[in-house]
ROBA-299584 format. One record per residue (C-alpha): residue number from 0; residue in three letters; x, y, z. Coordinates in steps of 0.2 Angstrom, whole numbers, padded with zeros to 4 digits. Example, Ala and Ser with C-alpha at 12.3 -4.5 7.8 and 13.67 -1.06 7.14 Angstrom:
// ROBA-299584
SITE resi resn     X     Y     Z
SITE    0  ALA  0062 -0022  0039
SITE    1  SER  0068 -0005  0036
// end
This chain:
// ROBA-299584
SITE resi resn     X     Y     Z
SITE    0  MET -0196  0236  0230
SITE    1  ASN -0201  0246  0214
SITE    2  LEU -0196  0240  0196
SITE    3  TYR -0182  0252  0194
SITE    4  PHE -0174  0247  0210
SITE    5  LYS -0176  0229  0206
SITE    6  LYS -0168  0231  0189
SITE    7  TYR -0152  0239  0196
SITE    8  PHE -0152  0227  0211
SITE    9  PHE -0151  0213  0199
SITE   10  ILE -0137  0221  0189
SITE   11  ILE -0127  0224  0204
SITE   12  GLN -0129  0206  0211
SITE   13  LEU -0125  0199  0193
SITE   14  PHE -0109  0210  0193
SITE   15  ILE -0104  0203  0210
SITE   16  PHE -0108  0185  0205
SITE   17  SER -0097  0188  0189
SITE   18  LEU -0083  0194  0200
SITE   19  ASP -0084  0179  0211
SITE   20  VAL -0084  0167  0196
SITE   21  PHE -0068  0175  0190
SITE   22  ALA -0060  0175  0207
SITE   23  LEU -0063  0156  0210
SITE   24  ASN -0055  0151  0193
SITE   25  LYS -0044  0166  0191
SITE   26  GLN -0029  0159  0181
SITE   27  PHE -0039  0148  0170
SITE   28  PRO -0051  0155  0157
SITE   29  ALA -0068  0156  0164
SITE   30  ASP -0079  0141  0159
SITE   31  ASN -0095  0149  0156
SITE   32  TYR -0090  0165  0148
SITE   33  ASP -0087  0170  0129
SITE   34  TYR -0072  0181  0129
SITE   35  LYS -0074  0196  0117
SITE   36  PRO -0060  0201  0105
SITE   37  VAL -0052  0218  0108
SITE   38  GLN -0063  0220  0124
SITE   39  ASP -0057  0207  0136
SITE   40  ILE -0039  0212  0137
SITE   41  GLY -0026  0217  0150
SITE   42  ILE -0015  0208  0164
SITE   43  ARG -0018  0218  0179
SITE   44  GLN -0033  0208  0184
SITE   45  TYR -0023  0193  0184
SITE   46  GLU -0010  0198  0197
SITE   47  ALA -0006  0185  0210
SITE   48  THR -0013  0195  0224
SITE   49  SER -0012  0181  0236
SITE   50  LEU  0007  0185  0236
SITE   51  HIS  0006  0203  0239
SITE   52  GLY  0011  0208  0256
SITE   53  THR  0018  0191  0260
SITE   54  LYS  0037  0194  0256
SITE   55  LYS  0036  0179  0245
SITE   56  ILE  0041  0179  0226
SITE   57  VAL  0040  0167  0212
SITE   58  LEU  0055  0167  0200
SITE   59  THR  0050  0164  0181
SITE   60  PHE  0061  0164  0166
SITE   61  ASP  0056  0167  0148
SITE   62  ASP  0063  0163  0131
SITE   63  GLY  0075  0149  0135
SITE   64  PRO  0083  0137  0137
SITE   65  ASN  0099  0147  0133
SITE   66  THR  0114  0135  0131
SITE   67  HIS  0126  0147  0140
SITE   68  VAL  0114  0157  0153
SITE   69  THR  0101  0144  0158
SITE   70  PRO  0114  0131  0165
SITE   71  LYS  0122  0145  0176
SITE   72  ILE  0105  0150  0183
SITE   73  LEU  0101  0132  0187
SITE   74  ASP  0117  0131  0196
SITE   75  LEU  0112  0146  0206
SITE   76  LEU  0095  0140  0210
SITE   77  ASN  0102  0123  0216
SITE   78  LYS  0115  0133  0227
SITE   79  TYR  0101  0143  0236
SITE   80  ASN  0089  0128  0236
SITE   81  VAL  0074  0136  0227
SITE   82  LYS  0063  0132  0213
SITE   83  ALA  0058  0142  0197
SITE   84  THR  0047  0141  0182
SITE   85  PHE  0055  0141  0164
SITE   86  PHE  0043  0147  0150
SITE   87  ILE  0050  0140  0134
SITE   88  ASN  0047  0142  0115
SITE   89  THR  0047  0124  0111
SITE   90  SER  0052  0128  0093
SITE   91  ASN  0069  0132  0100
SITE   92  LEU  0072  0114  0107
SITE   93  ASP  0087  0106  0097
SITE   94  SER  0100  0093  0102
SITE   95  LYS  0109  0106  0113
SITE   96  LYS  0094  0113  0122
SITE   97  ILE  0084  0097  0125
SITE   98  PRO  0097  0091  0138
SITE   99  ILE  0094  0108  0147
SITE  100  ALA  0076  0106  0147
SITE  101  TYR  0078  0089  0154
SITE  102  ARG  0089  0096  0168
SITE  103  ILE  0076  0109  0172
SITE  104  LEU  0063  0095  0175
SITE  105  GLU  0075  0083  0184
SITE  106  GLU  0080  0097  0196
SITE  107  GLY  0062  0099  0201
SITE  108  HIS  0058  0115  0192
SITE  109  ILE  0043  0118  0181
SITE  110  LEU  0044  0118  0162
SITE  111  ALA  0030  0128  0155
SITE  112  SER  0024  0134  0138
SITE  113  HIS  0029  0151  0131
SITE  114  ASP  0020  0145  0115
SITE  115  PHE  0028  0136  0100
SITE  116  ASP  0037  0152  0095
SITE  117  HIS  0039  0170  0101
SITE  118  ARG  0027  0178  0088
SITE  119  ASP  0014  0190  0094
SITE  120  ASN -0001  0179  0095
SITE  121  ASN -0012  0194  0090
SITE  122  LYS -0004  0193  0073
SITE  123  GLU -0008  0175  0071
SITE  124  ASN -0025  0168  0064
SITE  125  GLU -0035  0156  0075
SITE  126  ASN -0028  0140  0067
SITE  127  VAL -0010  0145  0069
SITE  128  PHE -0012  0150  0087
SITE  129  ARG -0022  0134  0091
SITE  130  GLU -0009  0123  0082
SITE  131  GLY  0006  0132  0090
SITE  132  LEU -0002  0130  0108
SITE  133  LEU -0006  0112  0105
SITE  134  ARG  0012  0108  0098
SITE  135  SER  0020  0117  0113
SITE  136  ILE  0010  0107  0126
SITE  137  PHE  0014  0091  0118
SITE  138  ASP  0032  0095  0116
SITE  139  ILE  0033  0098  0135
SITE  140  LYS  0023  0083  0139
SITE  141  LYS  0034  0072  0129
SITE  142  LEU  0049  0078  0139
SITE  143  GLU  0040  0074  0155
SITE  144  ARG  0035  0057  0149
SITE  145  ASN  0052  0053  0144
SITE  146  LEU  0058  0056  0162
SITE  147  GLY  0043  0046  0169
SITE  148  LEU  0035  0062  0176
SITE  149  VAL  0016  0064  0177
SITE  150  LYS  0012  0082  0180
SITE  151  LYS -0005  0090  0181
SITE  152  GLY -0010  0102  0167
SITE  153  ILE  0002  0115  0160
SITE  154  TYR  0007  0133  0163
SITE  155  PHE  0006  0145  0149
SITE  156  ARG  0012  0163  0146
SITE  157  PHE  0008  0173  0130
SITE  158  PRO  0023  0180  0121
SITE  159  TYR  0025  0198  0126
SITE  160  GLY  0010  0195  0137
SITE  161  TYR  0000  0200  0122
SITE  162  TYR -0017  0193  0119
SITE  163  GLY -0035  0197  0115
SITE  164  LEU -0032  0210  0101
SITE  165  ASN -0036  0200  0086
SITE  166  ALA -0053  0205  0080
SITE  167  ALA -0057  0188  0073
SITE  168  TYR -0056  0177  0088
SITE  169  HIS -0051  0178  0107
SITE  170  HIS -0036  0168  0113
SITE  171  MET -0045  0163  0129
SITE  172  ASN -0059  0154  0120
SITE  173  VAL -0046  0144  0110
SITE  174  ILE -0037  0140  0126
SITE  175  LYS -0053  0132  0133
SITE  176  GLU -0056  0123  0117
SITE  177  VAL -0038  0116  0117
SITE  178  SER -0039  0111  0135
SITE  179  LYS -0055  0102  0132
SITE  180  LYS -0047  0092  0118
SITE  181  VAL -0031  0088  0128
SITE  182  TYR -0038  0086  0146
SITE  183  ASP -0057  0086  0144
SITE  184  GLU -0057  0100  0157
SITE  185  ASN -0050  0117  0160
SITE  186  CYS -0032  0114  0163
SITE  187  ILE -0021  0127  0154
SITE  188  ASN -0016  0138  0168
SITE  189  PHE -0010  0155  0161
SITE  190  VAL  0003  0166  0170
SITE  191  PHE  0007  0184  0169
SITE  192  TRP  0018  0193  0182
SITE  193  ASP  0017  0206  0196
SITE  194  ILE  0035  0212  0195
SITE  195  ASP  0043  0216  0178
SITE  196  THR  0062  0217  0180
SITE  197  LYS  0064  0225  0163
SITE  198  ASP  0079  0214  0160
SITE  199  TRP  0073  0212  0142
SITE  200  GLY  0076  0231  0140
SITE  201  PRO  0092  0236  0129
SITE  202  GLY  0106  0242  0141
SITE  203  MET  0098  0236  0157
SITE  204  THR  0112  0232  0169
SITE  205  SER  0111  0218  0182
SITE  206  LEU  0111  0231  0196
SITE  207  GLU  0096  0239  0188
SITE  208  ILE  0087  0223  0186
SITE  209  SER  0089  0217  0204
SITE  210  GLN  0086  0234  0211
SITE  211  ASN  0069  0234  0202
SITE  212  VAL  0064  0218  0212
SITE  213  LYS  0070  0226  0228
SITE  214  SER  0060  0242  0224
SITE  215  TYR  0044  0233  0220
SITE  216  MET  0046  0223  0236
SITE  217  MET  0051  0237  0248
SITE  218  GLY  0048  0254  0238
SITE  219  GLY  0061  0266  0231
SITE  220  LYS  0068  0270  0214
SITE  221  ALA  0066  0258  0199
SITE  222  THR  0072  0259  0181
SITE  223  THR  0059  0257  0167
SITE  224  VAL  0063  0257  0149
SITE  225  PHE  0052  0262  0134
SITE  226  MET  0053  0266  0115
SITE  227  GLU  0053  0285  0111
SITE  228  ASN  0057  0293  0094
SITE  229  ASN  0063  0276  0088
SITE  230  ARG  0075  0273  0102
SITE  231  TRP  0075  0265  0119
SITE  232  VAL  0075  0276  0134
SITE  233  LYS  0078  0273  0152
SITE  234  LYS  0068  0282  0165
SITE  235  ILE  0069  0282  0184
SITE  236  ILE  0053  0280  0193
SITE  237  ASN  0048  0279  0212
SITE  238  ILE  0038  0265  0218
SITE  239  GLN  0028  0272  0233
SITE  240  LYS  0016  0257  0235
SITE  241  PRO  0027  0242  0234
SITE  242  LEU  0019  0225  0232
SITE  243  MET  0029  0216  0245
SITE  244  GLY  0027  0200  0235
SITE  245  GLY  0023  0193  0218
SITE  246  VAL  0028  0184  0202
SITE  247  VAL  0044  0190  0195
SITE  248  LEU  0047  0191  0176
SITE  249  LEU  0065  0187  0170
SITE  250  HIS  0073  0181  0154
SITE  251  ASP  0086  0167  0154
SITE  252  LYS  0096  0173  0139
SITE  253  ARG  0107  0187  0145
SITE  254  GLU  0122  0187  0156
SITE  255  GLU  0115  0202  0165
SITE  256  THR  0100  0192  0171
SITE  257  TYR  0111  0178  0178
SITE  258  TYR  0121  0191  0189
SITE  259  ALA  0104  0199  0193
SITE  260  THR  0097  0183  0198
SITE  261  GLU  0112  0180  0210
SITE  262  SER  0109  0197  0218
SITE  263  ILE  0090  0193  0220
SITE  264  LEU  0093  0177  0228
SITE  265  LYS  0106  0185  0240
SITE  266  MET  0093  0199  0244
SITE  267  ALA  0080  0186  0247
SITE  268  ASN  0091  0178  0260
SITE  269  ASP  0097  0194  0268
SITE  270  LEU  0079  0202  0269
SITE  271  ASN  0070  0186  0274
SITE  272  TRP  0060  0184  0257
SITE  273  ASP  0054  0167  0253
SITE  274  VAL  0056  0161  0235
SITE  275  VAL  0042  0149  0232
SITE  276  PRO  0037  0138  0218
SITE  277  LEU  0023  0144  0206
SITE  278  SER  0013  0128  0209
SITE  279  SER  0012  0133  0228
SITE  280  VAL  0003  0149  0224
SITE  281  LYS -0016  0150  0227
SITE  282  GLU -0020  0158  0209
SITE  283  PHE -0009  0144  0201
SITE  284  SER -0016  0129  0210
SITE  285  PHE -0024  0115  0200
SITE  286  ASP -0033  0111  0216
SITE  287  LYS -0045  0096  0214
SITE  288  LYS -0043  0096  0195
SITE  289  GLU -0037  0079  0188
SITE  290  CYS -0029  0088  0173
SITE  291  LEU -0021  0072  0165
SITE  292  ILE -0019  0070  0146
SITE  293  LYS -0034  0060  0140
SITE  294  LYS -0030  0042  0137
SITE  295  ASP -0036  0042  0119
SITE  296  MET -0024  0057  0116
SITE  297  SER -0008  0050  0109
SITE  298  LEU  0008  0061  0111
SITE  299  SER  0016  0053  0096
SITE  300  SER  0001  0057  0085
SITE  301  LEU  0006  0076  0086
SITE  302  GLY  0023  0073  0078
SITE  303  ASN  0041  0072  0084
// end
């Protein structure tokens, strides 16, 4: 084997090894990798591919709890006997919303971090991002503790799904640092999505939102929304290669999402889709990790 061939054989093997490392620990930041700002970005590589083709979906709701919409969605989930994940900005928790957060936990759903607030993390300096992430984790863990619940690690979703574009640092490296401080291992399980319902888009109807899920599951017409010439525009697209499964992105703050959720659950029943908990999905499993808060890490030490 000549030197030229050996060199490129080694590079190929290293590339395959790197892919294997990321695949094994897909939804956690890779332990032995230093993420590069502005280079290591994107969400497609973090799709829940184990769900594709299975007719299984995971329902996730961002930006709540909302005092009007979230309880109605919880009633629906209870009616259909399915579990969901709620990504909350913990700065929103007040005397009216804390009881809803407790209800989410008491009814067997997952309460997850959508950071402390909904600012674009790319516009925050490293210390602000670190402190916001820490605060959101401990806010949620306090709620769990108050109910006598002990749950492994935590799920985290970046606001807007934006990360990695601050030239001064990379969010994934900070996530690893925070996790080491809190859990002494890699336990912050980050979650993106496979099916964006576009329910966040201005003017999106409940029918368009639920139809988007159906189209990404079975193929057909879907509605996307985007900004053009300083105004929001809707466009019909055709999904020719449906995923037939995945993590669904919704927001529990609009009435339209409530009605769309009802339609999605009815479709799941009629079309034999399974609505499964996030924690049951391969990519989001904590597997053999212990992921319990370190004994010397006091919840009360991080404020009220």
